[in-house]
N, C-alpha and C positions, 0 to 999 in steps of 0.2 A: 504594826513594828515597828519599835523606837530605828533611830535614826544612828547615824553617828553623831551628826549635832546636835543633838537630844539629849546624847549624854556629854559630853564634850565640850561643849558650846549650848549653856541657856540659852531661849528665849531666842534659839536659831529662827520659829519657824514664827515667829510675830510677825503682824500684820507692818504698815509704815513708821508704827512707833520705834519698833524694834532697831530700825539707823541708830537711836540714841541709848538704848540701852548696851551696858557695861556685859562682857559676859566671861567671865571670868573664866581662865582656862585656856581663853582664845588667843587665836595670836596678833597679835599687838604693830601699829603703820606703820614702824621700822620693820619690822622682816615682813607684810606685804608686798611694800616695797622693794626689800630688798626679793625680792619672791619676780616681784614685774621683772626689774631691774637684771639680775639673774636670768632668767628665763630668755630676753632678749640679746643679752650681750653673752655669745657662745666665742663659734667659729670664727664667723661671718664679718665681725668687724676689723678684728686680723688678715683677712684677704680682701676685704673692701678696694686696697687701692689696685690691683690688679681686675678683680672682676668687676669696677667699674672704667676703667682703663680700657677696656676689654670689649667696652657697648658704648659710650660714649666720651666724645671732649668735654674739658670743664663747662664751654657756657652751655648746652644741652639738657648735664648733669647737674645746673642753678638749676632752670627747668622743670626736672625731673625732681630734684631735692623738694621742692616749692609744691611739689603739688603733692608729692609723700607726705612732706610736714603739716601741710593744711589736710588732708585727706584723715593720716592715720590722728591727726588732733583733733579729727571728727569723730573718731573711732574714738577716742580714750575719752571724749568729751561723751561720747553716746554711750559707752558700761559707766561713766562716771554716774550720767543720769537716771539710768537704768539702775544702778544699787541704789537710791535713793528711794527715787518712785514703783518699785516693785522690789522691795525688802523682802516680800514673801516668794520671791521667785529663787531658786540656788540654781548652782548647776556653770552658773559661766552662760556660753554661746549654747550650751543643752539648754538650758531652763528655758532663755529667753526663747529659741528657737521653737519648741513646745507649746509654752505656753501665747505661743501668737499663731502658731499654723497643722498643732496638733503633733500625736504621736510619732510618724512615723518621721517628720521633717524632724523633731528634735531627731528622731533617734538617728538621720545620716547628719544632722550636727551635729553627733556626739562622735557615729563613728570616723569621720570623715576627719576629728579633730584626733582624739584618737589615736589613727593610720600616722595624719602627718607627725603628731608628736614623738612617737617610737621612730619611723621613718627617718626623722631628722635625729633623733637620739645614734643611729649608727651612724649617721654621717656626720656628727661628731667623736665616736670612735674614730672612727677613717682617719680623720683631720689629729686627734690627739697623737697618736704612735705616728702615725706618720711624719710629725713634728720630733714627737722622739728619735726618728732618726736620723736627727741633726745630730744629734750625742752621742747614738748606740746603733752602728752601719745596720744591725740584725731586725731593727725595723726601718730600715727605710727602704723607701715605696718600691718597688724591679716595675718592669716595661709590662706591658703583655700584648697579645693580639691587636693592629690596628696603632701602636706606636703612643699607646693611654697607660698611664702608671694607676697601680692595682698596690693597695696591702700585700704586707708576706704573712705563713703561715703564723712566724712569731710575734706578729702582730696582733692577727684573731686569737691565739689564747691569751696573748696579754689581755685583750681586749675584751673577750669575756669572762677575765677571771674578776677584772673591775665591775664588772657588770656588776654580775654579781655579788661583790663585795656592796655596791649600791644597794641590791636586791634583800640584802641583811639586814644593812642598815634602816632601808625605810621600814619594814617589819616589825622595827622599833620602838615604831612611833612618826607620828606624821607632824607633831609640833619639834621633834629635837631637834628633827631632817632639817626642816626651814631655818631655826637657831642657828645651823651648821654654815648653812644657806647664805645668812647674814654677813654671817665673819667672809666666807670664799668672796662674795660678792664684793667688798670692801677692798679686799686683798687683788682681785685683778682689774681693777679702776684704775692702779696706779700704773702702770705698765703704759696704759694710755693715754693718759693725763702726758707721763713725760714723753711719750713721742711725738705727742703735739708739740709741747712745749721745746722742745729740740731741735722737732719742722720746720716752725715756727723762724724759729733762729736762721734755718738753712736755708728761706726760703726765697725763692728770685722769681721776682715780675715778671720776667721773661723768656722762661722757663713756662710758664706760668698763663701765659697770654700769645703765648709762638703760633699756637691753631686753633684759637680757644673755641672755636663753630666743627673744627671736626673736616675744613671742606680739604683738605692733601693729605692727613694721614692716614696709610692703608696700616694693617693688619692679616698677616700672612698673605699680604696682595692683594687684599680686599678693602675696598671704602666703606668707611661708616657708616651710605648711608646721607639721607636727611635728617635735619633735627628732628622730628616729628621720630624717624625712624630709629634714632638714638636714643632719645628719650622714653619709647617704646620698650628699648631692649633691655633698659638698664632698673626698669619695673620689678622685675619678678625676682631681682638680686635685693631690693629694698623691701620687697612682702616677707623673704627668706631672714631679714637681717632685724625685722620688727612682728615678725611671727612670737608668740606671750605675751605683747601689748594687755591682752586680756586673763595675764595668768591669777591676779588678784583677783577678778571674778569667779575664775574659778572656785577658789580657797573662801568664798563668803561665808558660807555654812558654817566656819571657823574661823573669823577675825573675830576681835574684844567689841570695836562698835559697826556697822555695819555700814555707817559714813565713810570709817579707813579704807575702807574695800576704792570708794571713786578714788580719795588723794591719791591713794597710791599710785593707781593706775596714770592718772596724767603726771603726776612728780614723776615715777619712774619714764613716763613715755617723754618728758623732756629734756632729761640728765642722760636719754639714749640721745636720742632723735642730735643735742649739741656733739657729743660724744661722735657719730657718726660724719656729721657732714664737714667736721674738724678734722678729722683723720682722712675721709676722698681729696678734700679741695687743698691740702697741705701737703698730699703726695703730687698735687702735678704742678706744685711749684717746687720740686725739688728734685725729681727726674723725670724727661719727656716720655711724653702718654705712649711712646711705642715698646720703651723701655719700661715702663710698670707693667705695661698688660705684658710683659712676655714673662715675666719675676713668677718665679716655684711658691708654691704655699711655704709657711704665709708670710704674701706680698710684703706685710709692715715690716717683718724682720730685713730684709733686702734692700727697701727704704730706709730704715735708720743705720743699717749697718754703709750704704753709702756715703752719710751724714756723719756717722762717727767711729767709723772700722766696724771689725769681725765682732766684737763682746757687744755689738746690735742687733745682730743676730740672735744670742744668745738671752739675752733678755727677755727679746719680743718672745721667742720660743718657749722660755719658760712664764712669762706670761702669760700667753695663749696657754699652755696647756693646765694653769691654775683655772684660768677664764672654764676650760671642757669642763676642767672636773666639778665644775658650782655650777653651768647650764647641765649638766648631764646630769644632777641630784635634782635641779628644781623641773627639769622634763620629765623625768621618770618619777616625781611627785608627782606632775600633771598629768599623763597618762594613767595613773591608776584610782587619780580620781575624779576625771572627767564620765569613769564607767560606774564608778558607782550610784550614783546621784539615779542614770536611767533603772539601774538594778534594781533599786527602792522600789521605784517607779512602776515597774511591771514595762518597761521601755528596753529593757534588755533580760538575758534568761537573770533568774533570783540567784542563784550562787555567785556572781559574779558581786552582790551586795555582804559577802561574807566579808565582815572583818576579824581580827584577832586581839586578842584583851588587849592591845596597846592601841588598839581601834585604826588601827593601817587595816588598807580593802585588799586581803590578802591575797584572793581569787583575782581578783583583774592587776595586782599586782604582777600575779606568776605569771599570768596568760602575757602582759608585757615585756617578761623578759625572756620567755619564750619566744616570741614575734622577735624581736632584736636579737635573741643569739643564731637565729634559722637565720638571719638576713646579714651578721655575720659571716656569717660561714658562706654565704653566695657572694660574697664581694673576692671570697677566693678568685671565684672562674669569672670575676666581668672587671676588669680593669678598669678607672678612670671612670668610678662610680660616684664623687663625690658630687660633682656638680648635679648630675643625676637624682641625684636622690637630693638636694635642696629644691631644686626646679620639679621635685614631687611633689616633697613635704610641701612648700608653699602653694601648686594648684590645688593641692588636698583641703586645706582652710579659708582657701576663699568663698567654698559655699553654706561654712560655719560664719562666718562675718557678713554674711548678704544676707543673711533669714537675720542675725543680731540686730540687724541696724535698720532691717527690715518694718523686725517686732518693735524696734523705737516709734520708727511712723506711724503704725498702726494706733500704737499707743500717744501716743502727743494728738492723733485724728482724736481718738478715744474719747478724754482726756480735759483733751481745751482748755485744760490751767482750770482745772474747776477744782475745791478742796486742797487738800495737803497731799495730792499728789505731783505734783514738782515738776508737770507735762505742762509746756505751753509755747508758743509760740518761737521762742529763742531756740528752746528742745527741739520743736520741728524743724526748723531750718538746719541746724546741726545732723542733724536725724536726714536728712533729704541729704546733706549737701557730702556724709557718709554715707547714705546709697548709690548717688555718683560716683564715689571712689571706689568704691568694693563692681562695679559694671565696668568701669577702667579695668582695674587691676582683669579682671575676666578677659578684656579684648586685649590687653598686654599678655594675656600668657599664651604660651606658644600650643596648638590644638593637640600633641601629639599627650599634651600632661593631663591637661582636661578628660581627654580618653581614656591613658590609665589609671587616673582618679577614677571615674565612672565603672572599669575594671572591680574597684577594691570597691565601692558603694555596691556593683552588686552581690559582688562572694561576700560581704557581711551582713547581707540581708536575710543570711539563713536566722542569723541570730536573734533577728527584730520578730522571726515568725515565731519561733523558736519561745521568744518569750510572751509572745499576743495568746498564743494554744495553751499556753502557762497558764496565763490571764482568763482565761476561756473570754478573750475578746475576739470582736469583728480584725485580721490583718489590715485590710485596708478600705478606709471609704471613697464612697467615689472619684474624689479631687485629686490622693493619693495614690490610685493604680496611676493615672493619667500621670502622672508624677516618676511612677515609678516605669513605667512604660518607656517613657525618652530617657530614663537612665538607665536602662536595658539597650536598647538599642544602641546607644554611644557606647556600651563597655561593646559590645555587638564589633562594634567598626575598630575600639582597642583591639581588641580581638584578631580580628583581621590585618589590622596594620600592621600587628606582633608577627604574623605569621608569613605574611608575606615579604618581611623587612621592610617592610614602610615606617614602622617605630622601632626605635633601638637605644635599648635599655644596659 
């Protein structure tokens, strides 16, 4: 069967030499970098001052960012290494998991990543229209049960209209949507850079160091805890803001040059890391930590307003809306793309591999858009869903990251740096550090979100069984049955937790 990469990007299925081959009609380095940056910069960076201040003081935050910076850099470098050493493997986190550990593991990676992507999109929609409430009261969030705030019916209608506009845009072709994403990515970086410049001018070292380790500050009457507790508490936020680091690798089969995939991943990561750390740290020097923690979304707007006056809220709010519009485009592209390759390879049902005349994965896009629409309606009766959604999205992506970096370790050990595969001792060390970081993230994640993630994995297993029977292949190998059993037990615990109220969403 001819794949989309066969038609749009000649040479997509070549071996290691493919990394140097020019692919006419493919995505250039600038577009791939914009996809990586656009996927990472969405709503998270605009609320990172209060998200981080609610979890940790400046000292632990510096430690946490150091861990995150090293860990995510190792992850970025691992994706870069795999993109050049295994150019025949397409599909990013799905392709690496399947190549290393078989069809079922590849499926769980694709399925978990897909759910993480569209759940994250719902969070973006909620944030976007909540921000519009600063300008139009009809969109202003309303208080629900337990004092939490959630979207209004008008917000859901607006989000639904925007969702289907994206749907129609992507149906016109992936390359056209990626070019538009490049323009939007440039536009949304501008307000972030201006915020950093103005906050640096207003920075007060005395405020920044007042309670550097968080020994005395309390939030809602509760202490922040030990340094390690504070570092642990901030880690899931850092996962959320960096989800998308693998965005360029998902589109590897569409790149003009395979080597551009790794470059785009590393350059995009370094740019976003610099912006995130600066936005986070300068906020601690503008307002007291307890005050920053209590700011409403988007907290960056309130911090800037304390420096320049009311226009700061308007400026950042507009920047946030532009940023979310771009992130939604990136992530809707990723949602559809991550399902395409598994469907072409018999890991998901064949109907998900259907493409329209423009080369867009039409059925995968329809399934994604319908799931987002259903979740948007669900948020109407579940106030205060933004943090729940981002933590769930973060938990769901942990397993795909783990399988990818573990595959890199296996690949490095197997190749031993021989031949032209570009896997050697340095790559092995990088991959091992990335594995340690992935394990740390699983430890830092709250158990309830991991159990909820397992429920989603079990629900999706039906599609895998469907695909295997469709291809007339055995459903599970013995070791895959053992992994599936562990996931089912964890999912059962999640269901019990939901039924008893021990887990609340």
